[in-house]
C-alpha positions in Angstrom: 0.1 0.0 0.1 1.2 3.5 -0.9 0.2 5.7 2.0 -2.3 7.4 4.1 -3.6 11.0 3.9 -4.9 12.9 7.1 -6.8 16.0 6.4 -6.9 18.5 9.2 -9.6 21.2 8.1 -8.6 24.1 10.2 -6.6 27.3 9.4 -6.1 30.4 11.5 -6.6 32.6 8.3 -8.3 32.1 4.9 -5.7 32.3 2.3 -7.4 34.4 -0.6 -6.2 31.8 -3.4 -7.1 28.7 -1.3 -10.1 26.4 -2.6 -9.3 23.4 -0.2 -11.7 22.2 2.4 -11.0 24.1 5.8 -12.5 26.3 8.5 -11.2 29.2 10.4 -13.2 28.2 13.4 -11.6 25.9 15.8 -14.8 25.1 17.8 -15.2 21.6 16.5 -11.3 20.9 16.8 -11.6 18.3 19.7 -14.6 16.6 18.2 -12.8 16.4 14.9 -9.9 14.6 16.3 -12.1 12.1 17.9 -13.9 11.8 14.7 -10.8 11.2 12.5 -9.7 8.4 15.1 -13.0 6.9 14.9 -12.9 6.7 11.1 -9.5 5.1 11.3 -10.8 2.4 13.7 -14.0 1.8 11.6 -11.9 1.2 8.5 -9.7 -1.2 10.5 -13.0 -3.2 11.2 -13.8 -3.2 7.5 -10.3 -4.4 6.8 -10.4 -7.2 9.3 -13.9 -8.2 7.6 -11.9 -8.8 4.3 -13.1 -5.8 2.5 -9.5 -4.6 1.9 -6.0 -6.4 1.3 -3.9 -3.5 1.3 -0.2 -3.8 1.9 1.9 -2.4 4.7 2.0 1.5 4.7 4.9 3.2 3.2 3.9 6.8 3.9 1.7 8.9 6.1 1.0 12.6 5.1 -0.7 15.2 7.6 -2.2 17.7 5.1 -4.9 20.4 5.3 -5.7 23.0 6.3 -3.0 23.7 8.7 -2.2 20.2 10.8 0.9 22.2 12.5 -1.7 24.2 14.6 -2.7 20.9 16.4 -1.1 20.5 19.8 1.0 17.4 20.3 -1.6 15.6 22.3 -4.1 15.6 19.3 -1.4 14.6 17.0 -0.4 11.7 19.1 -4.0 10.5 19.3 -4.4 10.2 15.5 -0.6 8.6 15.2 -1.6 6.1 18.0 -4.8 5.1 16.0 -2.8 4.8 12.9 -0.1 2.5 14.5 -2.9 0.4 16.2 -4.7 -0.1 13.0 -2.2 -0.6 10.3 1.0 -2.4 9.3 4.1 -0.3 8.4 7.1 -0.8 6.3 10.6 -0.6 8.1 11.2 3.1 7.2 7.9 4.8 6.5 8.0 8.4 5.3 5.9 10.5 7.7 5.3 14.1 6.8 3.7 17.0 8.4 2.4 20.2 6.5 3.4 23.2 8.7 2.8 27.1 8.5 6.2 29.1 9.3 4.7 30.7 12.2 4.1 27.4 14.0 7.5 26.0 13.7 9.4 26.5 17.0 12.2 24.5 18.6 9.6 22.8 21.0 7.4 21.8 18.3 10.1 20.5 16.0 11.3 18.3 18.9 7.8 17.0 19.5 7.1 16.3 15.9 10.2 14.1 15.7 9.2 12.3 18.8 5.8 11.8 17.5 7.4 10.0 14.3 7.6 12.6 11.9 10.7 12.6 9.6 9.6 15.1 7.0 8.2 18.6 6.8 6.5 20.5 4.2 6.6 24.2 4.9 3.9 26.4 3.5 6.1 29.5 2.8 4.6 30.6 -0.5 6.6 33.9 -0.7 9.6 35.7 0.9 8.1 39.0 0.4 6.0 40.7 3.1 3.9 42.5 0.3 3.0 39.4 -1.3 2.1 37.7 2.0 -0.4 40.3 3.0 -1.8 40.2 -0.7 -2.3 36.4 -0.3 -3.8 37.0 3.3 -1.3 34.6 4.7 -0.7 34.5 8.5 3.1 34.8 8.6 5.8 37.1 7.6 8.7 36.9 5.5 10.9 37.1 8.5 8.9 34.2 10.1 9.6 32.2 6.9 13.4 32.8 7.0 13.5 32.0 10.8 11.8 28.7 10.4 14.2 27.4 8.1 17.1 28.2 10.5 15.1 26.3 13.3 14.7 23.3 11.0 18.3 23.3 10.2 19.3 23.4 13.9 16.8 20.8 14.7 18.6 18.3 12.6 15.5 17.5 10.3 17.2 17.1 6.8 14.2 15.8 4.9 12.1 19.0 4.2 10.2 20.7 1.5 9.0 24.4 1.1 6.0 25.5 -1.2 6.4 28.9 -3.3 3.9 30.3 -5.4 4.9 32.2 -8.7 2.7 34.5 -11.1 1.2 36.9 -8.6 0.5 40.5 -10.0 3.2 41.6 -7.3 6.0 39.1 -8.0 8.7 40.5 -10.5 11.1 38.3 -12.1 14.0 39.9 -10.0 12.1 39.1 -6.8 11.3 35.7 -8.0 15.2 35.2 -8.4 15.8 36.4 -5.0 13.3 34.0 -3.5 14.9 30.9 -5.4 18.5 32.2 -4.4 17.4 32.3 -0.7 16.1 28.7 -0.6 19.5 27.7 -2.6 21.5 29.4 0.2 19.5 27.5 2.8 20.2 24.4 1.1 16.5 23.4 1.0 16.4 19.9 -0.5 12.8 19.8 -2.1 10.7 22.6 -3.5 7.0 22.7 -4.6 6.2 25.4 -6.9 2.7 26.3 -8.0 1.3 28.9 -10.4 -1.1 31.2 -8.8 -4.5 30.1 -10.0 -7.8 32.1 -9.5 -10.3 29.2 -8.6 -14.1 29.9 -8.7 -15.8 30.4 -5.0 -12.5 31.7 -3.6 -11.9 35.2 -2.1 -9.4 35.8 -5.0 -11.9 35.2 -7.5 -14.2 37.6 -5.8 -11.6 40.3 -5.7 -10.1 39.9 -9.1 -13.5 40.0 -10.5 -14.6 42.9 -8.9 -11.4 44.7 -9.7 -10.1 45.0 -6.4 -7.1 43.1 -7.1 -5.2 42.9 -10.3 -5.7 39.7 -12.5 -3.1 37.1 -13.0 -0.8 37.9 -16.1 -0.5 34.6 -17.9 2.5 35.6 -20.0 4.6 36.7 -16.8 3.6 33.4 -15.1 4.6 31.3 -17.8 8.1 33.3 -18.0 8.6 32.7 -14.3 8.0 28.9 -14.8 10.6 28.9 -17.4 13.1 30.8 -15.3 12.3 28.5 -12.4 13.1 25.3 -14.6 16.3 27.0 -15.8 17.4 28.0 -12.2 16.8 24.6 -10.6 18.5 22.7 -13.4 21.5 24.8 -13.1 21.5 24.3 -9.2 21.5 20.5 -9.8 17.6 19.7 -8.8 15.7 17.1 -10.4 12.6 18.4 -11.9 10.8 15.0 -11.2 7.1 16.4 -11.6 5.6 19.5 -13.0 5.5 21.4 -9.7 8.3 19.5 -7.8 12.0 19.8 -7.6 14.5 17.8 -5.5 18.0 17.1 -4.9 19.2 13.6 -5.5 17.3 11.1 -3.3 14.9 13.5 -1.7 11.9 13.1 -3.8 8.5 13.1 -1.9 7.8 9.3 -1.6 4.2 10.0 -0.6 3.4 12.3 -3.5 5.3 10.1 -6.0 3.1 7.2 -5.0 0.1 9.1 -6.2 1.7 9.8 -9.6 2.4 6.2 -9.9 -1.2 5.2 -9.2 -0.7 3.2 -5.9 -3.5 2.8 -3.7 -4.0 5.0 -0.6 -6.5 5.8 2.3 -7.7 9.3 3.2 -9.1 10.1 6.6 -10.6 13.4 7.6 -13.4 15.6 5.9 -12.8 15.8 2.1 -10.1 13.4 2.1 -9.9 10.9 -0.9 -9.1 7.1 -1.0 -8.0 5.2 -4.0 -7.6 1.6 -4.9 -7.3 0.3 -8.4 -10.5 1.0 -10.1 -12.3 2.5 -6.9 -12.2 6.1 -5.7 -13.9 7.4 -2.4 -14.2 10.7 -0.9 -15.5 11.9 2.4 -18.1 14.4 2.9 -16.7 18.3 2.7 -18.6 19.3 5.7 -17.1 19.2 9.2 -20.3 19.1 11.2 -21.8 16.3 9.0 -18.5 14.4 9.0 -18.5 14.5 12.8 -22.1 13.7 13.2 -21.8 10.7 10.9 -18.9 9.1 12.8 -20.5 9.7 16.2 -23.2 7.1 14.7 -20.5 4.8 13.5 -21.1 5.6 10.0 -18.5 6.2 7.3 -19.2 9.4 5.6 -18.0 8.8 2.1 -19.3 8.5 -1.4 -17.7 6.3 -4.0 -17.4 5.5 -7.8 -15.9 2.8 -9.9 -13.8 3.9 -12.8 -14.2 2.4 -16.1 -11.3 1.3 -18.2 -11.2 4.5 -20.1 -11.4 6.7 -17.1 -8.3 4.6 -15.7 -6.4 5.1 -18.8 -7.2 8.9 -18.9 -6.2 9.2 -15.3 -2.9 7.3 -15.9 -2.2 9.5 -18.8 -2.8 12.8 -16.7 -0.6 11.8 -13.8 2.2 10.1 -15.6 2.7 12.7 -18.3 3.5 15.3 -15.4 6.5 13.3 -14.2 10.1 13.0 -15.3 9.7 9.4 -16.2 6.7 10.3 -18.5 3.9 7.9 -19.7 5.0 4.3 -20.0 3.6 2.7 -23.2 4.5 -0.7 -22.4 2.6 -0.3 -19.0 -0.4 1.0 -21.0 -0.1 -2.2 -23.2 -0.2 -4.5 -20.3 -2.9 -2.7 -18.3 -5.3 -1.6 -21.2 -4.2 -3.3 -24.4 -2.3 -2.7 -27.6 -5.3 -0.6 -29.1 -4.7 2.2 -26.5 -0.8 2.2 -27.2 -1.3 2.8 -30.9 -3.9 5.5 -30.4 -1.6 7.3 -28.0 1.3 7.0 -30.4 -1.0 8.6 -33.2 -2.4 11.4 -30.8 1.2 12.3 -29.6 2.5 12.9 -33.2 1.3 16.4 -33.6 2.9 17.3 -30.3 6.0 15.5 -31.0 6.4 17.6 -34.4 5.7 20.8 -32.4 8.5 20.0 -30.0 6.4 19.5 -27.0 6.7 15.8 -26.5 9.5 13.2 -26.8 8.2 9.8 -28.2 10.8 7.1 -27.8 11.7 4.0 -26.1 8.2 3.2 -25.3 7.8 6.5 -23.4 5.9 9.7 -24.0 7.7 12.5 -22.2 7.1 16.3 -22.1 9.9 18.6 -23.2 10.8 21.7 -21.4 8.4 23.6 -23.7 5.7 21.0 -23.3 5.6 21.4 -19.7 4.0 24.8 -20.2 1.1 23.1 -22.0 0.9 19.9 -19.8 -2.8 19.9 -18.8 -3.9 20.6 -22.6 -1.7 18.1 -23.9 -3.0 15.4 -21.5 -6.6 16.3 -22.2 -5.8 16.1 -26.0 -4.6 12.4 -25.4 -7.7 11.5 -23.6 -9.9 8.8 -25.0 
């Protein structure tokens, strides 16, 4: 089994760009922790009844929301439920998403004692003006200080998130952000283009003219610059949004991109196993109420062969290794292989795809059009 995802649906502030499920009210926090623990234990009963044959867990990922705002007692309750319910491989990767303002020497020690051996820190920007524009809850100084605390703690496996393409980000400042993380020897970087999602505060603000819209041309240029700078620094661009030094890829996220099964716990969390996908209700009160009645609050769908093929195309094309035609042949049949080769020809001629050695791989230019190319290859 690939891994387990725990969704902690609480944040101190609502980032203007965020469309994930979260609440800035912490009133249900205690009940939520107990509900997540209950869900883990109910899943255990289902597994014991023969409803799942998952292999030992390789990774755990606490995401959200902001899981770093939990106290250590709450974290340990969830960890103990997981340890009592699942088997684990000898050296599982256990990641905690953290906001910079939550990172203290004491918490770093507590997190390591609880079993976390990897952090993913949501820095987003080293500019105070941008952080205010995004409505983030930390400052640029908080971001720099947390990296120093992580270094002192001895944690070597960590990642930071950055966002590019905001109207306030110049190419010069973007270069300063990247230079800073390189100076700090950050081993893993996740970079995301700012997107204006419907039903977010940013959508409302840009639609009403209260914030400037995203400049798509500048955003694409900053992505190209990012790829150049990270390549020069020796980082592996192993997925569209992810860069790592040798041996420091995210094992948890890599398992998603390779199509391995996983469990998701908490409101809005997804689970996946082969041709079945499940997702929990995205409502904190209803999630808690359901589990108080010993009911699992999820919906499910069975994916057709075409849907599985399209999903494999979408996730594999984003990776450094690309789409494996031999795997397509063994899983779905030679018909799909030939159709993919034909559909890929125009993108190959246009310099956006490499098609060779039974692989279809995005070129550097092709990475600018990844979603569109994947959609064009769909059946």
